[in-house]
C-alpha positions as CSV (number, residue, x, y, z in Angstrom):
1,M,0.4,-0.3,0.1
2,V,2.8,2.5,0.9
3,Q,4.9,1.7,-2.3
4,N,1.4,2.1,-4.1
5,E,1.3,5.7,-2.3
6,K,4.3,6.3,-3.5
7,M,3.6,5.2,-7.1
8,A,0.7,7.5,-7.2
9,T,2.3,10.3,-5.7
10,L,5.3,10.3,-8.2
11,G,2.8,9.3,-10.8
12,N,1.1,13.0,-10.3
13,L,3.7,14.3,-10.1
14,V,5.1,13.8,-13.6
15,A,1.8,14.5,-15.2
16,G,2.2,17.7,-13.4
17,V,5.0,18.5,-15.0
18,A,4.6,17.1,-18.1
19,H,1.2,19.4,-18.3
20,E,3.5,22.4,-17.5
21,I,5.8,21.7,-20.0
22,N,2.7,20.9,-23.2
23,N,2.0,25.2,-22.6
24,P,6.1,26.7,-23.9
25,I,6.4,23.6,-25.9
26,G,3.4,24.4,-28.1
27,F,4.4,28.3,-27.7
28,L,8.3,27.3,-28.7
29,K,6.3,25.1,-32.1
30,G,4.3,27.6,-33.1
31,S,7.0,30.6,-32.9
32,L,8.9,28.1,-34.5
33,N,6.7,27.8,-37.8
34,N,6.5,31.6,-37.9
35,A,10.2,31.5,-37.6
36,K,11.1,29.6,-40.4
37,E,8.5,31.6,-42.9
38,Y,9.6,34.7,-41.8
39,T,13.5,34.0,-42.4
40,Q,12.5,32.5,-45.9
41,D,10.7,35.0,-46.8
42,L,13.9,37.8,-45.6
43,L,16.2,35.5,-47.5
44,A,14.6,35.6,-50.4
45,H,13.8,39.0,-50.4
46,I,17.9,39.8,-50.1
47,Q,18.0,37.3,-53.2
48,C,15.5,39.9,-54.8
49,Y,17.8,42.7,-53.7
50,Q,20.8,41.2,-55.0
51,Q,19.8,40.6,-58.4
52,H,18.5,43.6,-59.3
53,Y,20.9,45.6,-57.1
54,P,24.9,43.9,-58.1
55,N,26.7,46.0,-57.5
56,P,25.9,47.7,-54.1
57,A,27.8,50.2,-51.6
58,I,31.1,49.7,-50.5
59,A,29.5,49.7,-47.0
60,V,26.7,46.8,-47.4
61,I,29.6,45.1,-48.9
62,E,32.0,45.5,-46.6
63,H,29.1,44.4,-43.8
64,G,27.8,41.1,-45.8
65,E,31.5,40.3,-45.6
66,E,31.2,41.1,-41.9
67,I,28.3,39.1,-41.3
68,D,29.6,36.4,-43.4
69,L,25.9,36.9,-45.7
70,E,26.6,33.8,-47.7
71,F,27.3,31.2,-44.8
72,L,24.4,33.1,-43.0
73,T,22.0,32.5,-45.6
74,E,22.8,29.0,-45.2
75,D,22.8,28.0,-42.5
76,L,19.9,30.0,-40.8
77,P,17.7,27.9,-42.2
78,K,19.1,24.8,-41.0
79,L,19.0,25.9,-37.1
80,V,15.7,26.7,-37.4
81,D,15.1,23.5,-38.2
82,S,17.5,21.9,-35.8
83,M,14.9,24.3,-33.6
84,K,12.2,22.2,-34.8
85,V,13.7,18.6,-34.1
86,A,14.0,20.0,-30.5
87,S,11.2,20.9,-30.0
88,D,9.2,18.3,-31.4
89,R,11.9,15.8,-29.2
90,I,11.2,17.7,-26.5
91,E,6.9,17.4,-26.9
92,D,7.7,13.4,-27.9
93,I,8.9,12.9,-23.7
94,S,6.4,15.2,-22.7
95,T,3.5,13.1,-24.0
96,S,5.4,9.8,-23.0
97,L,5.5,11.4,-19.2
98,R,1.9,12.0,-19.4
99,T,1.3,8.6,-21.2
100,F,3.6,6.4,-18.5
101,S,1.7,8.3,-15.7
102,R,-1.8,8.0,-16.3
103,A,-3.8,9.0,-13.5
104,D,-6.5,5.5,-14.0
105,T,-6.2,3.4,-10.6
106,T,-10.5,4.1,-10.0
107,E,-11.4,2.2,-12.7
108,K,-10.2,0.8,-16.3
109,V,-9.5,2.7,-19.3
110,A,-8.9,1.6,-22.7
111,C,-5.8,1.5,-24.2
112,N,-3.3,1.0,-27.0
113,L,-0.8,-1.0,-25.2
114,H,1.7,-0.1,-27.3
115,E,1.7,3.5,-26.7
116,G,2.3,2.1,-23.4
117,I,5.6,0.3,-24.1
118,E,7.0,3.2,-25.9
119,S,6.8,5.5,-23.6
120,T,8.4,3.6,-21.2
121,L,11.1,2.9,-23.9
122,L,11.8,6.7,-24.3
123,I,12.4,7.5,-20.7
124,L,14.3,4.3,-21.3
125,K,16.2,5.6,-24.1
126,Y,19.1,6.8,-21.8
127,R,19.9,3.4,-20.4
128,L,19.8,2.0,-23.7
129,K,21.9,4.0,-25.6
130,A,26.1,3.4,-26.2
131,N,28.4,4.2,-23.1
132,E,32.3,3.6,-22.3
133,K,31.8,-0.4,-22.0
134,R,29.4,-1.1,-24.4
135,P,27.4,-0.4,-28.2
136,A,23.8,0.5,-28.0
137,I,21.5,-2.2,-26.9
138,E,19.0,-2.7,-29.6
139,V,14.9,-3.0,-28.7
140,I,13.2,-5.4,-31.2
141,T,9.3,-4.5,-31.5
142,E,7.2,-7.4,-32.8
143,Y,4.3,-5.9,-32.1
144,G,1.2,-7.7,-32.9
145,K,-2.3,-6.1,-33.9
146,L,-3.9,-5.6,-30.8
147,P,-7.7,-4.0,-29.6
148,P,-8.1,-1.7,-26.8
149,V,-7.3,-3.2,-23.6
150,K,-9.3,-2.0,-20.7
151,C,-6.7,-1.6,-17.8
152,F,-5.3,0.5,-15.0
153,L,-2.7,1.9,-18.4
154,G,-0.2,3.5,-15.4
155,Q,0.2,0.8,-13.0
156,L,0.9,-1.5,-16.2
157,N,3.7,1.3,-18.0
158,Q,5.0,0.3,-14.2
159,V,5.6,-3.3,-14.8
160,F,6.6,-2.5,-18.3
161,M,9.0,0.2,-16.4
162,N,10.8,-2.9,-14.1
163,I,11.0,-5.6,-16.4
164,L,12.8,-3.7,-19.4
165,A,15.1,-2.4,-16.5
166,N,15.5,-5.9,-14.8
167,A,16.5,-6.5,-18.9
168,I,19.2,-3.8,-19.0
169,D,20.8,-4.3,-15.8
170,A,20.8,-8.2,-16.8
171,L,23.1,-7.2,-19.8
172,D,24.7,-4.6,-18.5
173,T,25.8,-7.7,-16.2
174,S,26.2,-10.0,-18.8
175,G,28.9,-7.5,-20.1
176,E,31.1,-7.0,-17.1
177,G,34.7,-8.2,-17.9
178,L,34.3,-8.1,-21.7
179,S,35.6,-5.9,-24.0
180,F,33.9,-3.7,-26.1
181,A,34.4,-5.2,-29.5
182,E,33.2,-8.6,-26.6
183,V,30.6,-7.2,-26.3
184,E,29.4,-5.5,-29.4
185,A,30.2,-9.2,-31.0
186,E,27.2,-10.8,-28.8
187,R,24.7,-7.9,-30.5
188,Q,22.8,-7.1,-26.5
189,Q,19.2,-7.5,-27.7
190,I,15.3,-7.0,-26.1
191,L,12.9,-8.1,-28.2
192,I,9.2,-7.3,-27.1
193,H,6.8,-9.3,-29.2
194,T,3.0,-8.6,-28.9
195,E,0.2,-10.8,-30.4
196,V,-3.7,-12.2,-29.2
197,S,-4.1,-15.2,-27.9
198,S,-7.8,-15.8,-29.8
199,E,-8.0,-19.4,-27.3
200,Q,-7.8,-17.5,-24.2
201,N,-9.5,-14.0,-25.1
202,M,-6.3,-11.9,-24.1
203,V,-3.1,-10.1,-24.8
204,L,0.4,-11.4,-24.9
205,I,3.5,-9.7,-23.8
206,R,6.9,-11.0,-24.0
207,I,10.0,-9.4,-23.2
208,K,13.5,-11.2,-23.6
209,D,16.4,-10.1,-23.3
210,N,19.4,-12.3,-24.5
211,G,21.8,-11.9,-21.5
212,Q,23.3,-15.1,-18.9
213,G,19.8,-15.7,-18.2
214,I,18.4,-17.0,-14.8
215,P,19.9,-19.5,-12.9
216,E,17.4,-22.9,-12.6
217,E,18.0,-22.6,-8.7
218,I,16.1,-18.9,-8.1
219,R,13.7,-18.9,-10.6
220,S,11.2,-19.9,-8.4
221,R,12.1,-17.0,-6.1
222,I,11.9,-14.2,-8.6
223,F,8.4,-12.9,-7.9
224,D,9.7,-13.0,-3.7
225,H,8.9,-10.0,-1.7
226,L,12.4,-8.2,-1.4
227,F,14.2,-10.9,-3.3
228,T,17.6,-9.7,-5.5
229,T,20.8,-11.0,-6.5
230,K,21.9,-7.3,-7.3
231,E,24.4,-6.0,-5.2
232,V,23.3,-4.0,-1.9
233,G,22.3,-0.2,-3.5
234,K,21.5,-1.3,-6.9
235,G,18.7,-3.7,-6.4
236,T,15.4,-3.3,-3.8
237,G,13.5,-6.5,-4.5
238,L,10.6,-4.6,-5.0
239,G,11.0,-4.3,-8.7
240,L,9.7,-7.9,-10.0
241,A,7.1,-8.6,-7.2
242,I,5.7,-5.3,-7.4
243,S,4.7,-5.6,-11.0
244,L,3.5,-9.5,-10.3
245,V,0.6,-7.7,-8.0
246,K,0.1,-5.0,-10.8
247,L,-0.5,-7.9,-13.3
248,S,-3.3,-9.8,-10.8
249,R,-5.3,-6.9,-11.2
250,K,-6.6,-8.4,-14.8
251,P,-7.1,-6.4,-17.8
252,T,-9.2,-6.9,-20.7
253,M,-10.0,-7.1,-23.7
254,G,-12.4,-4.7,-26.0
255,G,-13.3,-0.9,-26.6
């Protein structure tokens, strides 16, 4: 109950921050669209001047050289486009945060599970990137055609987060003691497969990494409360236990 309360509070905080980000991002996106249009008009106007007045005054020539007009004319549109890409990226992150932390604890809501998975992957992207010890972890998605599923998506996203974070931890552990080249040769991967099981009227989601696997002798304990194989300070033994509790609140298909 304490953990649920903490996660609910965190979810509300994240959703609130994401909502507040949306307003300035919306303004920036609209302003950048205008800035791009204005830039194109101004550069076209300069070109028009150059065509009709090919021999400008000395002061104009010197000022053009001082500001490197040729480079500015070529680079400014690219700069505006880069700013637009950055604002789109921030908007995607904000959307993912709101999707991930959806406050739907009172009743089930028909949701697109793939959106929940993608929002979780975006949040974990910083851990999937390459670092000095290993190349980027490849995520392979094999998405089936899923109907809307009535569920507590915020809680289900916590399950995705815990399982995927554990998969990343497992791959990092399997690469310990190996050189960058050796880890690269292993091609560390996480596979996410979704499908509808018509026989059981349910959606199946399989998440698999190609790390070392779980030793047979501890497999029966991985969902036990406070059980962890990680070093002190790196694991709480709560991730999979919480996931099991969340999954016990069964989603239902339909829309």
